[in-house]
C-alpha positions as CSV (number, residue, x, y, z in Angstrom):
1,M,93.5,175.3,130.4
2,Q,96.1,172.8,128.3
3,I,94.2,169.7,126.7
4,E,95.7,166.2,125.3
5,E,94.6,165.7,122.1
6,P,92.2,162.5,122.2
7,S,93.1,159.6,119.9
8,G,91.2,158.7,117.0
9,M,88.8,156.5,117.9
10,L,87.7,159.8,120.3
11,G,87.6,162.2,117.5
12,P,84.6,164.4,116.6
13,G,82.4,161.1,115.3
14,V,81.7,159.9,118.3
15,S,78.9,160.6,120.4
16,D,78.9,162.2,123.5
17,A,76.8,159.5,125.4
18,L,79.7,157.2,124.3
19,L,82.3,159.4,125.6
20,V,80.2,159.4,128.8
21,R,79.9,155.8,128.9
22,I,83.6,155.5,128.1
23,T,84.5,158.4,130.6
24,L,82.8,156.3,133.6
25,A,84.4,153.3,132.2
26,G,87.4,154.9,133.9
27,D,89.0,156.0,130.4
28,Q,89.9,159.5,131.0
29,K,91.0,160.4,127.6
30,A,87.6,160.1,127.0
31,F,86.4,162.8,129.2
32,A,89.3,165.2,127.4
33,A,87.5,164.7,124.1
34,L,84.2,166.2,125.4
35,V,86.5,169.1,126.9
36,L,88.2,169.7,123.6
37,R,84.9,169.1,122.2
38,Y,82.9,172.6,123.9
39,H,85.5,174.4,125.7
40,T,85.8,176.9,123.4
41,T,82.1,177.5,123.0
42,I,82.1,177.2,127.0
43,F,84.9,179.8,127.5
44,Q,83.6,182.5,124.7
45,F,80.5,182.7,126.6
46,I,82.2,183.4,129.8
47,Y,84.4,185.4,129.1
48,R,81.9,187.7,127.1
49,F,80.0,187.8,130.1
50,L,82.5,188.7,132.8
51,G,85.4,190.3,130.5
52,D,88.1,189.2,132.4
53,H,90.3,186.2,130.5
54,R,92.1,185.2,134.1
55,Q,88.1,185.1,135.5
56,A,87.3,183.3,132.5
57,C,89.6,180.5,132.8
58,D,89.5,179.6,136.2
59,V,85.3,179.6,135.8
60,L,86.1,177.2,133.1
61,Q,87.9,175.1,134.7
62,E,84.9,175.1,137.7
63,I,82.5,174.0,135.2
64,F,83.9,171.7,133.7
65,L,85.2,169.9,137.5
66,R,81.2,170.1,138.2
67,F,79.9,168.4,135.0
68,Y,82.3,165.8,135.4
69,H,81.2,165.0,139.0
70,A,77.9,165.3,137.2
71,L,78.1,162.5,134.7
72,P,77.2,159.8,136.9
73,A,73.9,161.2,137.7
74,R,73.2,162.2,134.1
75,T,69.4,160.5,133.3
76,T,69.0,162.3,129.8
77,D,70.4,162.4,126.5
78,A,69.7,166.6,126.6
79,S,72.2,168.8,124.8
80,F,75.5,169.1,126.8
81,K,75.9,172.3,124.5
82,L,73.1,173.7,126.1
83,C,73.9,171.8,130.1
84,L,77.7,173.5,129.7
85,L,76.2,176.6,129.0
86,Q,73.5,176.8,131.4
87,M,76.2,175.9,134.5
88,A,78.5,178.3,132.3
89,Y,75.8,181.2,132.9
90,N,74.8,179.8,136.5
91,C,78.7,179.9,137.7
92,C,79.1,184.1,135.8
93,I,76.1,185.0,138.1
94,D,77.7,183.7,140.6
95,E,81.0,185.3,139.9
96,L,79.0,188.7,140.0
97,R,77.0,188.3,143.3
98,Q,80.6,187.8,144.6
99,R,82.0,190.7,143.2
100,G,79.5,192.8,144.5
101,G,78.5,191.1,147.4
102,R,74.3,191.7,145.9
103,T,71.4,190.2,144.8
104,Y,69.3,191.5,141.5
105,R,65.9,192.9,141.7
106,F,64.0,191.2,138.5
107,S,64.4,195.2,136.4
108,Q,68.1,195.0,137.1
109,F,68.7,191.7,136.3
110,Y,66.6,191.9,133.0
111,G,66.4,195.7,132.1
112,A,64.2,198.4,133.8
113,Q,62.6,198.4,129.9
114,W,60.4,195.5,131.3
115,I,58.9,197.2,133.7
116,G,55.5,199.6,132.6
117,G,54.1,197.4,129.4
118,A,57.1,196.2,127.5
119,K,57.4,192.9,128.6
120,F,56.1,191.5,125.5
121,M,56.9,191.8,121.4
122,G,54.4,194.1,120.9
123,G,55.8,196.8,123.0
124,V,59.6,196.3,121.2
125,S,59.8,197.6,117.7
126,D,63.4,197.7,116.7
127,L,63.7,193.9,115.9
128,S,66.2,194.2,112.8
129,P,70.1,192.2,113.4
130,L,73.0,194.1,114.5
131,S,75.2,194.5,111.7
132,A,77.6,191.6,111.5
133,A,79.8,193.4,109.7
134,R,80.0,195.9,112.3
135,L,80.8,192.9,114.8
136,D,83.8,191.3,113.2
137,R,85.3,194.7,112.9
138,P,88.3,194.7,115.0
139,D,88.4,198.3,115.9
140,L,84.6,198.0,117.3
141,Q,85.7,194.8,119.7
142,Q,86.8,196.5,123.0
143,I,83.7,199.0,122.5
144,L,81.3,195.6,122.6
145,Q,82.5,193.8,124.8
146,Q,82.0,197.2,127.1
147,A,78.8,197.2,125.8
148,L,77.8,193.9,126.7
149,T,79.2,194.3,130.2
150,S,76.9,197.3,130.7
151,L,74.0,195.7,129.9
152,P,71.5,193.9,132.8
153,P,72.7,190.2,133.3
154,G,69.6,188.8,131.3
155,Q,70.1,190.8,128.6
156,R,74.0,190.2,128.3
157,A,73.3,186.5,128.2
158,V,70.2,186.2,125.7
159,V,72.8,188.4,123.5
160,I,76.2,186.5,124.0
161,L,73.9,183.2,123.8
162,R,72.5,184.6,120.0
163,Y,75.5,186.5,118.6
164,V,78.3,184.6,120.0
165,S,77.2,180.7,120.5
166,R,74.3,181.1,118.0
167,L,71.7,179.5,119.4
168,S,67.7,179.7,118.4
169,F,65.5,181.6,121.1
170,A,64.1,178.0,122.1
171,E,67.6,176.8,122.9
172,I,68.5,180.1,124.4
173,G,65.5,179.9,126.6
174,R,66.5,176.4,127.5
175,V,69.5,177.4,128.9
176,L,68.1,180.6,130.4
177,E,65.1,178.7,132.1
178,M,63.0,181.5,130.4
179,P,60.0,180.8,127.4
180,A,61.7,181.5,124.0
181,L,59.6,184.3,123.3
182,V,60.3,186.2,126.5
183,A,64.0,185.2,125.4
184,Q,63.3,187.0,122.1
185,T,62.0,190.3,124.0
186,C,64.5,190.5,126.0
187,F,67.3,190.0,123.0
188,A,65.3,192.9,121.1
189,L,65.5,195.5,124.4
190,A,69.3,194.7,124.4
191,K,70.0,195.7,121.1
192,I,68.3,199.1,121.7
193,E,70.6,199.3,124.6
194,L,73.4,198.3,122.5
195,R,72.8,200.3,119.6
196,Q,72.4,203.4,121.9
197,Y,75.4,202.7,123.7
198,L,77.2,202.4,120.5
199,R,76.1,205.8,119.2
200,E,77.0,207.4,122.6
201,R,80.3,206.0,122.2
202,Q,81.0,206.9,118.8
203,A,79.7,210.4,119.5
204,L,82.4,211.0,122.2
205,I,85.1,209.4,119.8
206,A,84.4,212.1,117.3
207,I,84.2,214.5,119.4
208,S,87.5,213.4,120.6
209,S,88.8,213.6,117.5
210,E,87.9,216.7,116.6
211,K,89.8,218.1,119.6
212,M,93.2,216.7,119.5
């Protein structure tokens, strides 16, 4: 997605609301400034969620097209970042449904751990963060992406919004339209799944190395 650099008059110091007003007045460079401001954050979410670079580029363009057409109807000063992430999430879910031609039951969407009493934080013991050093290691990036895509869609979204988009649980709740406590529970359950996936992959890699 090619983005034209905005002029100095439309730089970082200009508020989102002012850029919208200038856009609606007919200045397309103002909208380009909005795109430039948020496209990296939104692309990272889409790519991590779908795991496909070309598809992520297509979805990114679709999101900003929808956002552009929605501008005249905006009646709130709510965070543009959160609004765009919510659009991105909804578009990604649409893509998953189109891939498999399916709908998701609640347990499939958020994980089977939600069934049978693990719906509250009291049912989760592992709340420590994943190691930032491990997350940043280049040799683990591909495995981490595979681990992410192995998660149910709801858990996957929470993990990406927390680790990649750096949102608070309250903000994640606004994006995914759930209470902050539910988002926090979902995140804790997802970390358990991620750790298990990484342990299994590392064990397989070690066995393969021994056979070589």
